[in-house]
N, C-alpha and C positions, 0 to 999 in steps of 0.2 A: 589579500588574505594573510593574516598573521599565523605563522606556524601551521600551515595547511596539513591535514592528516595525510599520512603516507598511504598510498594505494598501490598494492602489488598486482601486477598483471603477469600471467603465466601463459606462454605459448608452448604447446607440445607439437612436435613435428617429426615426421619420418619421410624421407625422400620427397620433400615438398618444394623443390627448387623452382617450380613454375610460378608459385604464388606467394612464397614466404616473404619476399622483400616488401610486397604491398602490405602484408599484415604487419610487419615490423614498423614500417613508416606510419601506419595508422595509429600506432602507439606513440612512437617518438615525436610525431607532429601534433599531439594533443596539446591544447592550451594550458591544461592543468600543470602546475609546476613541480609536483612532488610524487613522481611515479617511480616505483621500483619494478624494472622489467626483467623477467627471468625467462630463458628459453631452455627447454628440455628436449634435446634431439635424441632419437632412438638409435643412433649409429648410422646415419644416412650415408649413401655412397654415390649420390647423383649431383653433387655440387652444393647441396644445402649448407654444409658446414662452411664453405667458402663465403656464402652470403652472411652467415652469422658472424664470422670473423670480421667482415667488412664493417659491422656495426658494434663490434665487441666492446669498444671503449665507451659506448653509451648504454651498455647493459649492466645490470647489477650482478648478474651471474648467468653463465651458460655452461652446458655440458653436452657432450655427444658420446653416448654409450648405449649398449643394448638394454632394453627394458622388457617388461612382461605385458606390454600393451598400453593403450591410451590412458587408462585410468591409473595404472601403475606410474606412468610418467606424470600425470596430474598430481598424484599424491606426493611424488618426489618434489615437485615444484612448491606445493603447499607447505611441505616440511621446511623448505628453505625461506619461504616468504616471511617478511618482518612487518608488513603493512597492517593497518587496522582493518582493511577490507581487501578481498582478493577477487579478481576477475580472471576467468579462463577463456583465452582467445585462441582458437585453433588456427593452424596455418591454413591460409585460404579464406579466412574470414577477416573483416575489417571493421574497426570502430568508426562510427560517424564522427564528424568534427564536433569537438566539445563534449563528447560523451562522458568523459571522466569528470569534467567540470560540472556537468549536470548531476552526476552521482554525488560529488563532494558537496554540492549545495544542499543536499537533502540528507546527509548523514546524521544519524541520531545516536545518542549515548546507549540506547538499548540495542544489544546485538540483534541485527536484522539481516534479512536477505532482500536486496534491492533488485527489482526486475523491471526491464523496459520492453518496448515493442521491438520488432525486427523487420528489416526489409529483406525479402527473399528474391534472389535473382534466378530466373529460369532460363538457362542457356538455349534451349530449343526454341523459346519464344522471343529471346532477346528482350525480355520484359522483366520488371520487378513489381512485386506487390507487397503491401503491408500485412504483416502477421501480428495482430494485436494479442497481447498476453491475456490469459484468462485464468486467474488464480484458482477458482473453484474447480476448474476442469482437471486439476491434478488428481482429483478423485478417480478418474478413469482413463486419462491419457496425458502425454507430455504436452501440456498446454502453454508452457512457457519456454521460450528459446533459451537453452542453457548458456549460450554465448552472451546472451543479454542479461545475465544475472551477475551480481556481485555479492559475495558472502562475507559477512563479518568473520574475522579470523577466530573469534571466540566460539562461533557456532561450530566450526570444524573441530575445535578443541573439545567442545561439549558433546557433539553428536557423532563424531568420527568422520573418517574420510570416505573415499569411494571404494566400493566393494569390488575387488579385482576378479571375483568369480564371474562377474558379468562382463561380456565383451563389448556390448553396445548400449546397454540401458542402465548403467550404474548412476548416471546423472538423474534419470527418472526415479530410481530407488532413493537417492539422497534427497531430492526435492520433495517427493511425496512423503518420505519419512518425516522431514522437517514440518511439512504442512500439517500432517496428522498429529504431530506432537506439539502443535500450537507455537511454533517458532514465528516470530514477527516477520511478515512480508510487507514491503513497502514498494508501491508502484511508482515508477519514474514518469509515466504518462507520455513518453516520447520514444521514438525509435532510437536505439543506441548502436545497432549492429547491422551490417550488411553481409549476407552470406549466400553462396550459390547452392541451389538445390542439387542433390545428388551426392550427399555425404555418405559416410559408412553405413548409417542406419537405413538410408534410402536404397543403397546398393544391396543390402542383405535384410530386406524387410521381414522375411519370415523369422529369422533368428531374433531380430529386434522385438517383434511382437511376442514371440515365445518367451523372451526374457521379461517383457512387461507383464504377461499373464502370470509368470512365476512370482514376480514382485507382488502382484495383486492377491496372492495367497496369504499375505500378512493379515493379522486379525483386525487391523484398523480399516481395512477395505470392507465395505458392505457388500452383501450379495447382489444388490441392484447395481452397484458400481462395477462389480466383476462381470455381470451380464452385459452391461453397456460396453465395457472394454472388449468383451468377446465379439459383440456385434460389430464394433468398429474395426476389429481385427479382420473379420471376414470381408467387410466392405473394402478396406484398403488393400488387402491381398488380391481381391478380385480386380480392382482398378489397376494395381501394379502389373499383374500378369497380362491384363488386357492391353495396357500401354506397351508392354514389351512385345506382344504379338503384333500390334499395329506397326510398331517400329520395324519389326522384321519384315513385314509385308511392304510397307511404304518407303522405308529407308529415309533418305534426306527429305523426301516429299512430305513426311509427317510434320516436320517443323513448320513448313509453309501452311499446312492445313490448320495446325494448332494456332499459329499466329493470326490467321484470318478469324478463327473462332473466338480467340481471345479479344481481338479488336472490335468485333461486331456483336459479340454476345450470343 
C-alpha cells in the first residue's frame, strides 16, 4: 500500500494493570503499517504506568495524569490524534488480528463512521458470542459496540467530542447524534474487537439506562423510540437484578448452571 492513511488508536486506562498489556499488544501487533497509538492514563497507582513505559518507544504519545472521567480522557486523546480516522480501544479490550487492515481497505474520502461486529467474552460461562452491529437500532439503544467503531477525524471536528456530563453513555449520545444528523456510517461486515462482559455500563446499569433515557429527550428521537427504549430499560434492569440475586444465592455454582444452559440451549 503506497502512503497508507494514518490511523490513530487511543486507549484510555485507569488502574488497568491486569489487562492493559494485552490491549497494547493487540494494537502493536496489527499488520497495518501506519498506526499512531496514544495512551491516556488517569494517574494510575497499580503498576499500569510501568507497563506503558515498557512500550513507550512504540507509542506516539502517552501521559499519566488525573482526568475528569473516561470521556474527558477520550477527548484528550482525540485532541492529540493526527490520523485520518480514530479508534477508541479501552484497556481490557483487544483488536482482532488485521482489524485495522480491514478498516483501511474500506476507507472512503467522505467523512464516515466505520463500524464492525464484536465478540463478547462472558467470564462466568467461559464462552464468547458474536454481537452483530445493527445501525438502525441506534434509534432506541446502543446497538453498535463503541470499541468496534472508527470515526473520521473530520466528524469529530464537525460534530464535537464526547459530552463529559455523561459518565457512562456519552458514546451513545455521540453515535445517535451522528446517526440522526445523517452522518455516513459504513459497515465493515466482520468482527473487529473482543471484549469481556462486565464493563462500567454493565456494573452500573441503572445509571447507564437513566443517561440513555436522558439522551432520548432530544427532539430527533420519536415517541415510539422513547417508549421502546423505556421498555428495554425495564427488561434489562429486571434481568440484571435477577442475575445478581441468583449469584448471591448460588455463588460459584451459578457459573456451572449457566454454562450447562448455554451449551444445551
